[in-house]
Structures are given as C-alpha cells and as structure tokens.
C-alpha positions as CSV (number, residue, x, y, z in Angstrom):
1,Q,11.6,-1.6,6.1
2,V,8.0,-1.9,4.9
3,Q,7.4,-3.0,1.3
4,L,4.2,-2.1,-0.5
5,V,3.2,-3.7,-3.8
6,E,0.3,-2.2,-5.8
7,S,-1.7,-4.0,-8.5
8,G,-5.0,-3.6,-10.3
9,G,-4.2,-0.6,-12.6
10,G,-5.0,-0.6,-16.3
11,V,-7.0,1.0,-19.0
12,V,-10.7,1.6,-18.6
13,Q,-13.3,3.6,-20.4
14,N,-14.9,6.8,-19.1
15,G,-17.5,5.7,-16.5
16,G,-15.8,2.4,-15.8
17,S,-14.5,0.9,-12.6
18,L,-11.2,-0.5,-11.3
19,R,-10.1,-1.9,-8.0
20,L,-6.6,-1.3,-6.9
21,S,-4.8,-3.5,-4.3
22,C,-1.8,-2.8,-2.1
23,V,-0.1,-5.6,-0.1
24,A,2.1,-4.6,2.8
25,S,5.0,-6.7,4.0
26,E,4.7,-6.0,7.7
27,R,2.4,-7.1,10.5
28,T,2.3,-3.5,11.7
29,F,-0.2,-3.0,8.9
30,S,-3.0,-3.7,11.3
31,T,-2.2,-0.4,13.3
32,S,-1.0,1.7,10.4
33,L,-2.4,4.6,8.4
34,M,-2.7,3.5,4.8
35,G,-3.2,5.9,2.0
36,W,-3.6,6.2,-1.8
37,F,-2.1,9.1,-3.8
38,R,-1.9,9.8,-7.5
39,Q,0.4,11.7,-9.7
40,V,0.6,12.9,-13.3
41,P,3.8,14.1,-14.9
42,G,4.6,17.7,-14.0
43,K,2.3,17.8,-11.1
44,E,2.6,17.2,-7.4
45,R,1.4,14.0,-5.8
46,E,-2.2,14.3,-4.9
47,F,-4.1,12.7,-2.0
48,V,-6.9,10.4,-2.9
49,A,-8.0,8.4,0.1
50,A,-6.7,7.0,3.4
51,I,-7.8,4.7,6.2
52,W,-6.8,4.5,9.8
53,W,-6.6,1.2,11.7
54,S,-9.8,2.2,13.6
55,G,-11.7,2.3,10.3
56,S,-11.8,6.1,10.0
57,R,-11.7,7.0,6.3
58,Y,-10.5,10.1,4.5
59,Y,-11.3,11.1,0.9
60,A,-10.4,13.9,-1.5
61,D,-13.5,15.9,-2.4
62,S,-13.0,15.0,-6.1
63,V,-13.5,11.3,-5.4
64,K,-16.1,11.3,-2.6
65,G,-19.1,9.1,-3.5
66,R,-17.2,7.3,-6.3
67,F,-14.1,5.8,-4.6
68,T,-14.0,3.5,-1.5
69,I,-11.0,2.6,0.5
70,S,-11.0,-0.6,2.6
71,R,-8.6,-2.9,4.2
72,D,-8.3,-6.6,5.0
73,T,-6.0,-7.0,8.0
74,A,-5.8,-10.7,7.6
75,K,-4.3,-10.2,4.2
76,N,-2.2,-7.1,5.0
77,T,-4.0,-5.5,2.0
78,V,-5.7,-2.2,1.4
79,Y,-8.0,-1.7,-1.5
80,L,-9.2,1.3,-3.5
81,Q,-12.5,0.7,-5.4
82,M,-12.9,3.3,-8.1
83,N,-16.3,3.7,-9.8
84,N,-17.5,6.1,-12.4
85,L,-14.0,6.9,-13.4
86,K,-13.3,10.0,-15.4
87,P,-10.4,10.9,-17.7
88,E,-9.0,13.3,-15.2
89,A,-8.4,10.3,-12.9
90,T,-5.6,9.1,-15.3
91,A,-2.4,9.0,-13.2
92,V,0.0,6.7,-11.5
93,Y,-1.6,5.6,-8.2
94,Y,0.7,5.0,-5.2
95,C,0.0,3.2,-2.0
96,A,1.7,4.6,1.1
97,T,1.8,3.9,4.8
98,D,2.7,5.4,8.1
99,P,3.4,2.7,10.7
100,R,3.2,5.1,13.7
101,T,0.2,4.6,16.0
102,T,-0.4,8.3,16.6
103,W,-3.8,9.7,15.5
104,P,-3.2,11.3,12.1
105,G,-6.0,13.8,12.0
106,T,-5.8,16.1,9.0
107,S,-2.2,15.0,8.4
108,A,-3.7,11.9,6.7
109,Y,-4.0,14.2,3.6
110,D,-0.3,15.1,3.6
111,P,2.1,12.9,1.7
112,M,4.8,14.0,4.1
113,R,3.0,12.0,6.8
114,Y,3.8,8.7,5.1
115,H,7.1,6.9,5.5
116,Y,6.9,4.1,2.9
117,W,5.7,4.1,-0.7
118,G,4.9,1.5,-3.3
119,Q,6.2,1.7,-6.9
120,G,2.8,2.8,-8.3
121,T,0.3,1.4,-10.7
122,Q,-0.8,3.2,-13.9
123,V,-4.5,4.0,-14.3
124,T,-5.7,5.3,-17.6
125,V,-9.3,6.4,-18.3
126,S,-10.1,6.9,-21.9
127,S,-12.7,9.4,-23.0
C-alpha cells in the first residue's frame, strides 16, 4: 500500500504562487507515474499535471506555462509549482500515483490510471 501525503496548500491572492508537495511512502516512487489532480464540489476530478520516471511531463492546457511539475527521487517527493494563480484554480488538489512501469502515454491524463491517492490539500485563490 502506497501512502501519499500532500502539503503546501493555502490561501493566495490572484496572481500569486504556491508550491505543493507530495511525499510517497514507497521506494517504487522512482519508477512510478506521479500526477496532480484537482476537484471542486459538484465537479469531476480534473487532471492538472503528471510526470513519468523518465522525466516526461504532462500538463493540462489550462495550466501550461504557469505550473511546473517536478520530482526529487531521493526524497520520494513530487512538487507542483503554481505561478500566476487565478481564482478558477481554487480546488482541492490531490496527488496520485501509478506504480506500474508501463509507459502511460495519454492515459497519464486519466484518473482511472492511478492506483493510489492522497487526502488532498486545499488551494484557494482570492480575487
């Protein structure tokens, strides 16, 4: 069982920045697909960004150029740097992982691809 713990959420003004962190409990982190999703009440969970162990990155069109996903294998941690935040980014942000080593391709965007999820961290962007 992989455990994921997110941190770094909070309240920020329109145009501000936050960095989210997600620490994974397993050494398989180094060969895993790691992703960030977000969800607001009443809506489906939405893909934000993902990173494959090779370094390949995936981004939702709505965050390209403003968000950056990265990972520190030595710390079993994945980060989401969020710049120029907008009010529509307000949501609970979830970290997720798929420990399989098969190439994800476009399935990296699909929440069904991921086997383990964190509890989420709230991000609120005030206008």
